[in-house]
Phi, psi and omega in degrees: 000125181270133176223142172235117186265146176239075189299127175084352181276124179284349180268011183290157179208134179252131177248136176256109186237159179270098181292348177274354180265115183301320179292318179297317181299319178298316179297315180296319178298322176296315180294322175302316181297324180283343186284072182290332181273357182050046180254003181257143178242127184250120181238119182275113181286349179271355180291144182301326184267009179277128177247100187301317184292320179292318183283322189233345186079009180238154180277167183301317181301318179297314179295326178288338183285338183195149177293142180234156176214164179233123176289165182297339178273002177097352180293131177267131177235168180212168176076210185302328180300330176298317179293324175298317179296317180296304183291334177293347178256016180233186178291353177270008184300333178299336184279338187301315179304328178296328181284353179256003179290145177305139182090312178292319178305309183295320180296314179297319178298315179298315181296315180293317179301319177297312180300312183299321182291324187247005186298325179294320176292316182297330182257009177070032184243020180293138170229161179304324180291322186269334186238027179294156182305326180293335179283337182272000000 
């Protein structure tokens, strides 16, 4: 499990990402590159030594269903808000208010929900446990 700690920074944010997802990995690598303040912590939920319940209080299936993050106060968030938190700590922070505009919020949520629901199929990583009809 890869972690980058930002000791003492109240602006830290931890993202729980699927390191086995090629598209997710590209996005995370881009955000790592943007993290000039070293305030982001990257935790790969696909790592063998990651214990989802111990780390987040949520099961693996839940974490695989949507991107999750943890604020410095311990609050767990998910979905598009995780990306706002990530990019808000980079040089792209100027863009975040635009993502909160009426209409844009709903569009981003719909787009992300579609991606999250079908990303395993889109990346060729479906297994019976992860892509069963009840999960869809």
